[in-house]
C-alpha positions, 0 to 999 in steps of 0.5 A: 500499499502506497499511502497518503495521511488522509486516505490510508486509515480507512484502507487499512481497516477495509483490508483488515476487515477483509481478512488480509493477514499482511498490510504494508503501509508506506508512510512516515515512520512517526505514524507506525504506532497509529497505522499498526493500531488500525491493522498494518503489519509492516511500516515502511519508512518513506524516509528510509526506503526511497520509492525506487526501492519499495518494490524490492523492499516489499519483496523482502516481506512478500517474495511473490509480491502482493495480491492487492495494492492500494496506491492512495497517492496514485501519481505516475511514479507511484503507479508504476512501483505499485504495480511492481509490488504485485504478484502475478494475477494481482490487482492494483487500485488507484485513485486517479486516472491511469498514468501513460507510464503505467499503461506502457509498463502494462503493455510490456507485461502482458504475461503477468495477468495483473489487473488495474482498477480505479477506485472511488469509494462513494455509496452514492454513486449509481450501483453502490447503494447496495454496499453502502446500505450494508456498511451503513447498517453496521457502521455505528456498531463497528465505531462503538465496538472499536472495529474501525476508528476514525482518522486522527484530527488536529485541533487548531485554536484561533490563539495559535494558528498554524500555518499550512507548512506546519500542519503538512509537516506534522502529517 
């Protein structure tokens, strides 16, 4: 999983609820306790593992690759790296349009059977209402029972306003 602070917490919890036993987050190490509490089993520190080394580092944990990779950032660079983390027959979920670099990588790798899907979690879209009803029917129970947690928040008082650079550095 290639992470983004605002999009990661839901994905980790959904993967855990779905029965995945290896959940790798590529994030700032300072968030490792929080991400682990949500269900991440491995934290790869962005400061220690350059993006160019991510696929080979993931393969030290899962030598054949991963069955599913969720790329919350989905830039041209991260899409190709995320694709390279997949096992043959695996699926990559991206949050933006497929980048030309990923299209080129896929065209050169037709034998792997890997799949790429553009992912948008919105129960209000056509065809999504059934899953939305199922989730909303149990959401209160999940929150009450600690099955899922809400994202950590920052409280900014009017007496001590932080600039956006300070907030970005704290995430």
